[in-house]
C-alpha angles and dihedrals in degrees: 000000000000133000129203118243091245093054091046093050089057089053091049091053090053094039084232101168141050102239139016110192124189109204098193123112120279090251093054091046092050092049096054133350140156110283095242135113088216097072117087127189119237111156119227092241089061098041091111089067095055110116115194134140109283088229096053119122101241130184119194125201138174136160098300107354099267101100092040088054088054090049090048093054091048093049094048088053087053091056103263106149105192108044120141130185117225104228114232096008122212090339091062091041090056094041090054089055096245116155119276137183116221130197 
């Protein structure tokens, strides 16, 4: 499943989910990220170590949506039932004019 950046932003405003995971590298996350306390970094190359409830409502994001799509497929194989990819990632977030933190 995938969600548009506009739909996801509405969920962020309402805090309508359990986890928002950014799967980019630490360097990418430090350079620019959504200005929200809700987003947590967990790089794609470490996604197998993520331990959350299998029933959690989880949104995954990255730079453009590709890596988060890979993370979504992996997590679904591991039995996570409610995992959604945020289409367009941080690029779409920025393009929509939503708040970011840089550097």
